[in-house]
MARLUMKOL-155113 format. One line per 3 residues: their letters; for each residue y, x, z of C-alpha. Coordinates in steps of 0.1 Angstrom, whole numbers. Each point is the difference from the previous one (the first is absolute). Example, Ala and Ser with C-alpha at 12.3 -4.5 7.8 and 13.67 -1.06 7.14 Angstrom:
BEGIN
as = -45:123:78 | 34:14:-7
This chain:
BEGIN
xxx = 147:-131:25 | -25:-20:20 | -35:14:-6
xxx = -35:1:14 | -18:34:4 | -37:0:-6
xxx = -20:31:6 | -36:-12:-4 | 0:-20:-32
xxx = 8:-34:-13 | -19:-20:27 | 20:17:28
xxx = 26:-25:13 | 25:29:3 | 30:7:22
xxx = 33:-18:-6 | 31:21:-2 | 29:14:-21
xxx = -4:23:-30 | 31:22:-8 | 3:21:-31
xxx = 24:29:0 | 7:27:-27 | -31:20:9
xxx = -24:-21:21 | -14:-33:12 | 3:-9:37
xxx = -20:-29:16 | 8:-11:35 | -21:-28:16
xxx = 16:-30:17 | -21:7:31 | 10:34:15
xxx = -35:2:16 | -16:2:-34 | -8:36:-12
xxx = 3:-10:-37 | 31:20:-8 | 2:15:-35
xxx = 22:28:-13 | -10:10:-35 | 19:24:-23
xxx = 1:-9:-37 | -13:35:-9 | -32:-7:19
xxx = -8:-31:-20 | -25:9:-28 | -6:-35:-14
xxx = 6:-37:7 | -16:-33:-8 | 17:-34:-1
xxx = -18:-34:0 | 13:-31:-16 | 8:-26:26
xxx = -19:-32:-9 | 10:-35:11 | -18:4:33
xxx = 4:38:5 | 30:23:4 | 3:32:-21
xxx = -14:31:16 | 14:36:-5 | -24:28:8
xxx = 9:37:1 | -24:28:-5 | 11:32:18
xxx = -7:36:-11 | -27:17:21 | 15:23:26
xx = -8:37:-3 | -3:21:31
C-alpha cells in the first residue's frame, strides 16, 4: 500500500514509500533508498493507535503508540 511516513507530527511533509502488513508486523520502505525512514514494527509492541477522519481536503492519518522499551 502506498503510504507516507511522518515521524515529527502532522505538519511534517513525510517520506513517500510502501507500507506492507504481514502476520506479525508493519514494514515501511521509502521510495528513495537514501532516506533513513525505514520502519519495522511488531504488532506486540503497539500499545495504542489513533485514526483521524479524512476530511474533504485532508487524508486520513493512522498513528501508532509504541510500548516503552525496558532495558
